[in-house]
C-alpha positions as CSV (number, residue, x, y, z in Angstrom):
1,X,-7.3,-11.5,-19.5
2,X,-10.5,-10.3,-17.9
3,X,-9.7,-8.9,-14.4
4,X,-13.3,-9.3,-13.2
5,X,-12.9,-13.1,-13.1
6,X,-9.9,-12.9,-10.8
7,X,-10.2,-9.8,-8.7
8,X,-12.3,-9.5,-5.5
9,X,-15.6,-7.6,-5.7
10,X,-15.2,-6.2,-2.2
11,X,-12.3,-5.2,0.1
12,X,-12.7,-4.4,3.8
13,X,-9.9,-2.2,5.3
14,X,-9.6,-0.5,8.7
15,X,-11.6,2.5,7.8
16,X,-13.0,1.8,4.3
17,X,-15.2,-0.6,2.3
18,X,-14.4,-1.0,-1.4
19,X,-17.1,-2.3,-3.7
20,X,-17.2,-2.7,-7.4
21,X,-18.8,0.1,-9.3
22,X,-22.6,-0.1,-10.1
23,X,-25.1,2.2,-11.7
24,X,-26.2,3.2,-8.2
25,X,-22.9,5.1,-7.9
26,X,-23.8,7.5,-10.6
27,X,-24.3,10.6,-8.4
28,X,-20.9,10.0,-6.8
29,X,-19.1,9.5,-10.1
30,X,-20.7,12.7,-11.4
31,X,-19.3,14.6,-8.5
32,X,-15.8,13.0,-8.7
33,X,-15.2,13.4,-12.4
34,X,-16.1,17.1,-12.2
35,X,-13.6,17.9,-9.5
36,X,-10.7,20.1,-10.4
37,X,-8.1,17.4,-9.6
38,X,-9.8,14.8,-11.8
39,X,-10.0,17.2,-14.8
40,X,-6.4,18.4,-14.3
41,X,-4.7,15.0,-13.8
42,X,-7.0,12.5,-15.4
43,X,-9.0,14.5,-18.0
44,X,-12.2,16.2,-18.6
45,X,-14.9,13.6,-19.4
46,X,-17.4,16.4,-20.4
47,X,-20.0,15.0,-18.1
48,X,-22.4,17.8,-17.4
49,X,-25.6,16.1,-16.3
50,X,-26.7,12.9,-14.5
51,X,-27.9,11.2,-17.7
52,X,-24.5,11.5,-19.2
53,X,-22.9,10.3,-15.9
54,X,-25.1,7.2,-15.9
55,X,-24.1,6.3,-19.4
56,X,-20.5,6.8,-18.5
57,X,-20.8,4.5,-15.5
58,X,-22.6,1.9,-17.5
59,X,-19.8,1.9,-20.1
60,X,-17.3,1.3,-17.3
61,X,-19.3,-1.5,-15.8
62,X,-19.7,-3.2,-19.2
63,X,-16.0,-3.0,-20.1
64,X,-14.3,-6.4,-19.2
65,X,-10.9,-4.7,-19.2
66,X,-11.8,-2.2,-16.5
67,X,-12.6,-2.6,-12.8
68,X,-13.6,0.3,-10.6
69,X,-13.9,0.0,-6.8
70,X,-15.8,2.7,-5.0
71,X,-14.2,3.4,-1.6
72,X,-16.6,4.4,1.2
73,X,-16.1,5.4,4.8
74,X,-17.2,2.5,7.0
75,X,-18.9,4.5,9.7
76,X,-20.6,7.1,7.6
77,X,-21.2,4.9,4.6
78,X,-20.2,7.8,2.3
79,X,-18.3,7.3,-0.9
80,X,-15.0,9.2,-1.0
81,X,-12.9,7.9,-3.9
82,X,-12.2,5.1,-6.4
83,X,-9.5,2.6,-7.1
84,X,-9.2,1.4,-10.7
85,X,-7.5,-1.5,-12.5
86,X,-7.4,-1.2,-16.2
87,X,-5.8,-3.1,-19.1
88,X,-4.9,-0.3,-21.5
89,X,-4.1,-1.0,-25.1
90,X,-0.8,0.9,-24.9
91,X,0.5,-0.9,-21.8
92,X,1.9,-4.4,-21.5
93,X,0.3,-5.1,-18.1
94,X,-2.6,-3.8,-16.0
95,X,-2.6,-0.3,-14.7
96,X,-3.7,0.8,-11.2
97,X,-5.2,4.2,-10.6
98,X,-6.9,6.2,-7.8
99,X,-8.9,9.4,-7.3
100,X,-10.5,10.8,-4.2
101,X,-12.7,13.8,-3.4
102,X,-10.7,16.8,-2.3
103,X,-12.4,17.0,1.0
104,X,-11.1,13.5,1.9
105,X,-7.5,13.9,0.7
106,X,-4.4,13.9,3.0
107,X,-6.1,11.4,5.3
108,X,-4.4,8.2,4.1
109,X,-7.5,6.9,2.4
110,X,-6.0,6.5,-1.0
111,X,-3.1,4.5,0.3
112,X,-5.3,2.4,2.5
113,X,-7.7,1.5,-0.4
114,X,-5.0,1.1,-3.0
115,X,-2.9,-1.1,-0.8
116,X,-5.8,-3.6,-0.4
117,X,-6.0,-4.0,-4.1
118,X,-2.3,-4.1,-4.7
119,X,-1.8,-6.8,-2.0
120,X,-4.5,-8.9,-3.7
121,X,-2.7,-8.5,-7.0
122,X,0.6,-9.5,-5.5
123,X,-0.8,-12.9,-4.8
124,X,-2.6,-13.3,-8.1
125,X,-0.5,-15.5,-10.5
126,X,-2.3,-13.9,-13.4
127,X,-0.5,-10.6,-12.7
128,X,3.3,-10.8,-13.0
129,X,3.6,-7.0,-13.1
130,X,1.6,-4.0,-12.1
131,X,1.9,-0.6,-13.8
132,X,0.7,2.9,-13.2
133,X,0.9,6.1,-15.2
134,X,0.8,9.7,-14.0
135,X,1.7,13.2,-15.1
136,X,5.0,14.5,-13.9
137,X,3.2,17.4,-12.2
138,X,1.1,15.1,-10.1
139,X,3.5,14.9,-7.2
140,X,0.9,13.5,-4.8
141,X,0.3,10.6,-7.1
142,X,4.0,9.9,-7.6
143,X,4.5,9.8,-3.8
144,X,1.6,7.4,-3.3
145,X,2.8,5.1,-6.1
146,X,6.3,5.0,-4.6
147,X,4.8,4.2,-1.2
148,X,2.8,1.4,-2.7
149,X,6.1,0.0,-4.0
150,X,6.1,0.9,-7.6
151,X,9.2,2.5,-9.1
152,X,9.7,4.9,-12.0
153,X,10.4,3.0,-15.2
154,X,10.4,5.4,-18.2
155,X,8.6,8.3,-19.8
156,X,6.0,7.3,-22.5
157,X,3.8,9.2,-24.9
158,X,0.1,8.5,-25.3
159,X,-2.0,10.6,-27.7
160,X,0.7,13.2,-27.6
161,X,0.8,13.4,-23.8
162,X,3.9,12.6,-21.8
163,X,3.3,10.3,-18.9
164,X,5.6,8.8,-16.3
165,X,5.3,5.0,-16.2
166,X,5.8,3.2,-12.8
167,X,6.2,-0.5,-12.4
168,X,6.5,-3.3,-9.9
169,X,6.9,-7.1,-10.3
170,X,4.7,-9.5,-8.3
171,X,7.8,-10.4,-6.2
172,X,8.4,-6.8,-5.3
173,X,4.7,-6.4,-4.3
174,X,4.9,-9.5,-2.2
175,X,8.0,-8.2,-0.4
176,X,6.3,-4.9,0.2
177,X,3.3,-6.6,1.7
178,X,5.5,-8.6,4.0
179,X,7.2,-5.5,5.3
180,X,3.8,-3.7,5.8
181,X,2.7,-6.7,7.8
182,X,6.0,-6.6,9.8
183,X,5.6,-3.0,10.7
184,X,1.9,-3.4,11.6
185,X,2.7,-6.0,14.3
186,X,4.2,-3.6,16.8
187,X,1.3,-1.2,17.0
188,X,-0.8,-0.4,20.1
189,X,-2.2,3.0,18.9
190,X,-5.5,3.9,20.5
191,X,-5.5,0.7,22.6
192,X,-5.0,-1.6,19.6
193,X,-3.7,-5.0,20.3
194,X,-0.3,-5.7,18.6
195,X,-0.5,-8.5,16.0
196,X,1.6,-11.1,17.7
197,X,0.0,-13.9,15.8
198,X,1.4,-12.5,12.6
199,X,5.0,-12.3,13.8
200,X,6.1,-15.9,13.2
201,X,4.4,-15.8,9.7
202,X,6.9,-13.1,8.6
203,X,10.0,-15.0,9.4
204,X,11.6,-18.4,8.7
205,X,12.0,-20.4,11.8
206,X,15.8,-20.0,11.9
207,X,15.8,-16.2,11.4
208,X,18.1,-14.1,13.4
209,X,17.4,-10.5,14.5
210,X,20.3,-8.2,15.5
211,X,20.0,-4.9,17.2
212,X,23.2,-2.7,16.9
213,X,23.9,-0.1,19.6
214,X,27.3,1.5,19.0
215,X,30.0,-1.2,19.1
216,X,27.6,-3.6,20.9
217,X,25.0,-5.9,19.4
218,X,22.1,-8.0,20.7
219,X,21.3,-11.2,18.8
220,X,17.9,-12.8,19.0
221,X,15.7,-15.5,17.6
222,X,12.2,-14.6,16.7
223,X,10.9,-15.9,20.0
224,X,13.5,-14.1,22.1
225,X,12.9,-10.9,20.1
226,X,9.1,-11.0,20.6
227,X,8.8,-12.0,24.2
228,X,10.2,-8.8,25.9
229,X,8.3,-6.6,23.4
230,X,5.0,-8.3,24.3
231,X,5.6,-7.2,27.9
232,X,6.5,-3.6,27.0
233,X,3.6,-3.1,24.6
234,X,1.1,-4.7,26.9
235,X,2.4,-3.4,30.3
236,X,1.2,0.2,29.9
237,X,4.6,1.9,30.0
238,X,4.7,2.3,26.1
239,X,1.4,3.3,24.5
240,X,0.3,4.7,21.1
241,X,3.4,3.1,19.6
242,X,3.8,2.6,15.9
243,X,6.5,2.3,13.3
244,X,6.5,3.2,9.6
245,X,8.9,3.2,6.7
246,X,9.9,6.5,5.4
247,X,11.8,5.3,2.4
248,X,13.4,2.0,1.2
249,X,15.4,0.3,-1.5
250,X,14.8,-3.4,-2.4
251,X,17.0,-5.6,-4.5
252,X,15.6,-9.0,-5.7
253,X,17.9,-11.6,-7.3
254,X,16.1,-14.8,-8.1
255,X,14.8,-16.2,-4.9
256,X,16.8,-14.1,-2.5
257,X,16.4,-10.4,-1.7
258,X,17.4,-7.6,0.6
259,X,15.9,-4.2,1.6
260,X,17.3,-1.2,3.3
261,X,14.7,0.8,5.2
262,X,14.7,4.2,6.8
263,X,12.0,4.2,9.5
264,X,10.3,6.3,12.1
265,X,8.8,5.2,15.4
266,X,6.5,7.3,17.6
267,X,4.6,6.8,20.8
268,X,4.4,7.7,24.5
269,X,7.0,6.2,26.8
270,X,6.4,6.6,30.6
271,X,4.0,9.5,29.9
272,X,6.4,11.3,27.5
273,X,5.8,11.6,23.7
274,X,8.7,10.6,21.5
275,X,9.6,10.4,17.8
276,X,12.7,8.5,16.8
277,X,14.4,7.3,13.7
278,X,16.6,4.5,12.5
279,X,17.6,2.1,9.8
280,X,16.7,-1.5,9.2
281,X,18.3,-4.0,6.9
282,X,16.2,-7.0,5.9
283,X,17.2,-10.2,4.1
284,X,14.6,-12.5,2.5
285,X,14.3,-15.9,0.9
286,X,11.4,-17.1,-1.2
287,X,10.0,-20.3,0.3
288,X,7.2,-22.6,-0.7
289,X,4.9,-20.3,1.4
290,X,6.2,-17.1,-0.2
291,X,8.7,-14.5,0.8
292,X,10.0,-14.7,4.4
293,X,12.4,-12.6,6.4
294,X,15.6,-14.6,7.0
295,X,17.5,-11.9,9.0
296,X,16.9,-8.4,10.3
297,X,19.5,-5.9,11.4
298,X,18.6,-2.6,12.8
299,X,20.2,0.4,14.5
300,X,18.4,3.5,15.9
301,X,19.9,6.9,15.4
302,X,22.1,8.1,18.2
303,X,20.3,10.6,20.4
């Protein structure tokens, strides 16, 4: 399979633009492959001048089993990292990778860029699995792979080097994307408008949503769940609100699935900043339109 036929050439995210590698990116690649983190975790390519860098870039561009996307900051139009998709001889499926300049780490760029590619792969029928490898010492890479929804599979040897192999099926990636969309809906940070138009696309029409508070519970349909939250997030009493998953466990059996999720929500309520935690339990079914939430149960931690 030749990825270049199936994968997008460009991705547009909130803060980044991703474009496939060209010879015009030589200076950036020269800088990136000579960073300490690249040499430590990916390997020394022995590229010590621009001519060698140009030859290296051309070799990547010409290889039909390799796609590099250069991630650039939208506003500054400055390249900061790469996302890669490679079919390696020693792996059964395609392998995703990432590398960013040290000055642009710890800002969420790697996840933002990689998630765009992963979400595309999730809906590409040519990819039934996605793999990734990393060194055990590369804890940042491991954390990012887990956040992207890949799970540790096994240790493998390649050219005498021990690597950790991570893996996800396309169904797992699709469920992850659905949950990312769900959490993105209820977000009004910096005046952002919540994504109400996405809400119904996440659920089946008959879905039920249950909020548990002690021995009491509130049971809603999708509409009765959304309506009061529209008022709260648009009325000015709750601003800079967002939710995110901290960790999760997903179990898929055929066309049904469930996911337990530990989450955090932050914001400013009536002028007071807050940070709260809780647990959500999702159930899903796979429909003709893909995976949908059939029920959601959640409970916030007691104060």
